[in-house]
C-alpha positions in Angstrom: 34.5 -18.9 15.6 37.2 -21.6 15.7 38.9 -19.9 18.5 35.8 -19.9 20.6 35.2 -23.6 19.8 38.7 -24.3 21.1 38.1 -22.5 24.4 34.8 -24.3 24.8 36.4 -27.7 24.3 39.2 -26.9 26.8 36.7 -25.9 29.5 34.5 -29.0 28.8 36.9 -31.9 28.3 34.0 -34.5 28.6 32.2 -33.0 25.6 31.4 -35.8 23.2 33.4 -35.7 19.9 30.2 -35.8 17.9 29.1 -32.5 19.5 32.4 -30.9 18.6 32.1 -32.1 15.1 28.5 -30.7 14.9 29.7 -27.3 16.1 32.6 -27.3 13.6 30.2 -28.1 10.7 27.9 -25.4 11.9 30.7 -22.9 11.9 31.7 -23.8 8.4 28.1 -23.5 7.2 27.7 -20.1 8.8 30.9 -18.9 7.2 29.8 -20.1 3.8 26.4 -18.4 4.2 28.2 -15.2 5.1 30.4 -15.4 2.0 27.5 -16.3 -0.3 25.0 -13.8 1.0 23.5 -11.3 -1.4 25.3 -8.0 -1.7 23.8 -4.8 -0.4 23.6 -2.3 -3.2 23.0 1.5 -3.0 21.0 2.1 -6.1 21.8 5.0 -8.5 19.6 8.1 -8.0 18.1 9.4 -11.2 18.8 13.1 -12.2 15.0 13.8 -12.1 11.6 12.2 -11.5 8.3 13.1 -12.9 5.1 13.5 -10.9 1.8 14.5 -12.5 3.7 16.0 -15.5 6.0 18.1 -13.3 9.7 17.3 -13.5 11.5 17.4 -10.2 15.2 17.7 -10.4 17.2 15.5 -8.0 20.6 17.2 -8.8 20.3 19.3 -5.6 22.1 17.4 -2.9 19.3 17.7 -0.2 16.6 16.5 -2.6 18.9 13.7 -3.8 19.4 12.5 -0.2 15.7 12.6 0.7 14.9 10.5 -2.4 17.7 8.0 -1.7 16.3 7.3 1.8 12.9 6.4 0.4 14.0 4.3 -2.6 16.4 2.4 -0.3 13.5 1.6 2.0 11.5 0.2 -0.9 14.5 -1.8 -2.1 15.3 -3.4 1.3 11.9 -3.6 3.2 11.4 -6.8 1.2 8.1 -8.1 2.7 6.4 -4.8 2.7 7.5 -3.9 -0.8 6.6 -7.3 -2.2 3.1 -6.9 -0.7 2.8 -3.4 -2.2 3.7 -4.8 -5.6 1.1 -7.5 -5.4 -1.4 -5.1 -4.0 -0.8 -2.6 -6.8 -1.6 -5.3 -9.4 -4.9 -5.8 -7.7 -5.9 -2.2 -7.0 -4.4 -0.1 -9.8 -7.0 -1.4 -12.3 -9.7 -0.2 -10.0 -8.2 3.1 -9.0 -6.7 4.4 -12.2 -10.0 4.7 -14.2 -11.7 6.5 -11.3 -8.8 9.0 -11.1 -9.0 9.5 -14.9 -12.7 10.1 -14.8 -12.3 12.7 -12.1 -9.4 14.5 -13.9 -6.8 13.5 -11.3 -3.3 12.5 -12.5 -2.7 8.8 -12.5 0.4 9.2 -10.3 -2.0 9.6 -7.3 -2.3 5.8 -7.5 1.0 5.7 -5.6 -0.4 7.9 -2.9 -2.8 5.1 -1.9 0.1 2.7 -1.8 2.1 4.9 0.7 -1.0 5.5 2.8 -1.9 1.9 3.4 0.5 -0.5 1.5 -2.8 -1.5 -0.2 -4.0 -3.2 2.9 -7.8 -2.8 2.5 -8.3 -3.4 6.3 -5.8 -0.8 7.3 -6.8 1.2 10.4 -4.4 3.6 12.0 -4.0 4.5 15.7 -5.9 7.7 15.0 -8.8 5.8 13.3 -7.9 6.6 9.7 -9.2 3.7 7.6 -9.1 1.9 4.3 -6.6 2.1 1.5 -6.9 5.9 1.4 -6.6 6.2 5.2 -9.5 8.7 5.5 -10.4 10.0 9.0 -14.1 9.6 10.0 -15.0 13.3 9.9 -13.1 13.9 6.6 -14.8 10.9 5.0 -18.3 12.2 6.0 -17.4 15.6 4.6 -16.4 14.0 1.3 -19.8 12.1 1.1 -19.1 8.7 2.6 -21.2 6.9 5.1 -19.4 6.1 8.3 -21.4 4.5 11.1 -21.4 1.4 13.4 -23.0 -0.6 10.7 -21.5 0.8 7.5 -18.1 2.3 6.8 -17.6 3.2 3.2 -13.9 4.1 3.7 -13.4 0.3 3.3 -15.2 0.4 -0.1 -12.3 0.9 -2.5 -14.4 2.5 -5.3 -16.3 4.8 -3.1 -13.2 5.8 -1.1 -11.3 6.5 -4.3 -14.2 8.8 -5.4 -14.0 10.6 -2.1 -10.2 11.0 -2.3 -10.7 12.5 -5.8 -13.1 15.1 -4.3 -10.4 16.0 -1.8 -7.7 16.3 -4.6 -9.9 18.6 -6.7 -10.6 20.8 -3.7 -6.9 21.0 -2.8 -5.9 21.7 -6.4 -8.4 24.5 -6.6 -6.7 26.0 -3.6 -3.0 25.4 -4.4 -2.8 24.9 -8.2 0.1 22.5 -7.6 -0.2 18.7 -7.5 2.8 18.2 -5.2 1.3 20.5 -2.7 -2.0 18.6 -3.1 -0.2 15.4 -2.2 1.6 16.9 0.8 -1.7 18.4 2.1 -3.2 14.9 2.0 -0.8 14.1 4.8 -0.8 17.2 6.9 -3.9 19.1 5.8 -4.7 22.0 3.5 -4.6 24.4 6.4 -1.0 23.5 7.4 0.3 23.7 3.8 -1.4 27.1 3.3 0.0 28.5 6.6 3.5 27.3 5.9 3.4 28.5 2.3 2.4 31.9 3.4 4.9 32.1 6.3 7.8 30.7 4.3 7.0 32.7 1.2 7.4 29.9 -1.2 4.9 27.8 -3.2 7.3 24.9 -3.9 6.9 21.8 -1.8 10.5 20.8 -1.7 11.5 24.3 -0.4 9.0 24.2 2.5 10.3 23.3 6.0 7.7 20.8 7.2 7.4 18.1 9.9 9.5 15.0 9.1 6.5 12.9 8.2 5.2 15.2 5.6 8.7 16.0 4.3 9.3 12.3 3.7 5.8 11.7 2.5 6.1 13.1 -1.0 9.5 11.7 -1.6 8.2 8.3 -0.6 5.5 8.9 -3.2 8.1 9.6 -5.8 10.1 6.6 -4.8 7.1 4.3 -5.0 6.6 5.4 -8.6 10.2 4.7 -9.5 10.2 1.4 -7.7 7.0 0.1 -9.4 8.2 1.3 -12.8 10.9 -1.4 -12.7 10.8 -3.7 -9.6 13.2 -6.2 -11.2 15.9 -3.5 -11.2 15.5 -3.5 -7.4 15.7 -7.3 -7.1 12.0 -8.3 -7.1 11.3 -11.2 -9.4 7.8 -12.5 -9.5 6.1 -15.1 -11.7 2.6 -14.6 -13.0 1.0 -17.3 -10.8 2.5 -15.6 -7.7 0.3 -12.6 -8.1 -3.1 -12.6 -6.6 -6.1 -13.7 -8.6 -9.2 -11.5 -8.5 -12.5 -13.4 -8.6 -15.5 -12.4 -10.7 -18.4 -11.0 -8.8 -22.2 -11.2 -8.7 -23.6 -7.8 -7.4 -26.7 -8.0 -5.3 -28.7 -4.8 -4.5 -29.9 -4.6 -0.9 -32.5 -1.9 -0.1 -34.1 -3.4 2.9 -32.9 -4.1 6.5 -30.9 -7.2 7.2 -31.5 -8.7 10.6 -28.5 -11.1 10.4 -25.9 -10.9 7.7 -24.8 -14.5 8.4 -28.3 -15.8 7.6 -28.4 -13.6 4.5 -25.1 -14.9 3.2 -26.0 -18.6 3.9 -29.3 -18.2 2.1 -27.3 -17.3 -1.0 -24.8 -20.1 -0.6 -21.9 -18.2 1.0 -20.3 -18.1 4.4 -20.4 -15.0 6.6 -16.6 -14.8 6.3 -16.9 -14.7 2.5 -19.5 -11.9 2.7 -17.4 -9.8 5.0 -14.0 -10.4 3.3 -15.4 -9.2 -0.1 -17.5 -6.4 1.5 -15.3 -4.8 4.1 -17.6 -1.8 4.4 -20.1 -4.0 6.3 -19.1 -3.4 9.9 -21.9 -5.1 11.9 -23.8 -8.3 11.9 -27.0 -6.5 11.0 -28.2 -3.6 8.8 -31.1 -1.5 10.0 -31.3 0.8 6.9 -34.2 3.0 8.0 -34.1 5.1 4.9 -34.1 2.2 2.4 -30.7 3.2 1.0 -29.4 0.9 -1.8 -26.2 -1.0 -1.0 -24.3 -3.1 -3.5 -23.1 -6.4 -2.1 -20.4 -8.3 -4.0 -20.4 -12.1 -4.0 -17.7 -14.0 -5.7 -18.7 -16.4 -8.5 -18.0 -19.9 -7.2 -16.0 -21.1 -10.2 -13.7 -18.0 -10.0 -12.6 -19.0 -6.5 -10.5 -21.8 -8.0 -6.9 -20.8 -8.7 -6.2 -20.4 -12.4 -3.0 -18.5 -13.4 -4.5 -17.8 -16.8 -7.1 -15.6 -15.1 -4.4 -13.4 -13.5 -4.1 -10.1 -15.3 -0.8 -8.2 -14.9 -1.0 -4.4 -14.8 2.5 -3.8 -16.1 4.3 -6.2 -18.3 7.7 -5.9 -16.6 6.3 -6.9 -13.2 6.6 -10.6 -14.1 9.5 -12.7 -15.2 7.5 -15.1 -17.3 
C-alpha cells in the first residue's frame, strides 16, 4: 500500500499534503482492520449425528465432507443463519406440537428451516409457497385450499398439518425417515426408482442429484447448528429475538366485499390484517359455500415491545 502511495505522489506532485496524509491514515486503518479481523475457523465434525432416533456415522470420509460443507455454510452465511435462528424461535413452538400430535419426529422442524429459512412469504420460482414450500397441486392433494383468494400454504398451522400428511404417506412407503426427508425434496417416485435401481435402501448410499444429495445433510447441519449456535459464533440477547403478539381470533363464514373495510371496522389497518393472515391473497372473499375461516388480529397492547414477553425456545440461544 505504501509503495502505491509513493508512486501516486510522484505522478501527482501538486497533490495537497493533506490528501497524502489522509491516504496514509486510511492505509494504516485498513492494515489494522486486516490484522484485527475475526479468524475463519473450520469447525470440528462430530463422529455422528442423530436424526429421528437414527444415528448417522460421519466417520466415512465422503459423508464427513458432505456434512462439513453444510455446517460451514450455516457458520458463515451470517445473515441467513441469524434469521433462521430468530425464525426458529418464532415457529418451533407452533410446529413441534403439530408434528408430535401426528406422530412425526420433532427433527422434521429443521426441514421447514431448510425449505424456507422460516420466511412465511417464501415463494420459489416454480411456485412452491410458504414455510413448507408446497407446490399448488401437492397442497390441494394434501387438503389445503389454494385459489386466487385463499392460499392455505401460507397458514403455518394448516401447512404443517399438510406436511405431516405427506410425511406419514412417505413413511408408509419407505419405512425410513431419512428417505422421507429426501423424498420431500425430489418426490417419492424418484426415491423409489433410485432405491430399486441402485439396490439400496440407505439414503447416504444413493446417487442422487446434487440438490437432494445436499438436502438431507443440510437438514442434519441445521440441527447441529441450532443445538448450540454460540459454538458457531452467534451471540444473541433475549430482546433481540422477535416478539410474538397475542391474538384475537375472528370467525368469518360470510363473503367479504372488501378486506380493507372489514379490517378498518375492527380497528386495524389492511396491512395488519394481511401481515398476520398471509393466507388471504385477494382484496375480497366470495366464499360461496360459507366456509369458516379463522382470522387472527393482534391484541393492541401486545404490539408494544416488551422483552419480558419474549419466550426463548432453547435456553442456550441467548447470552443473557
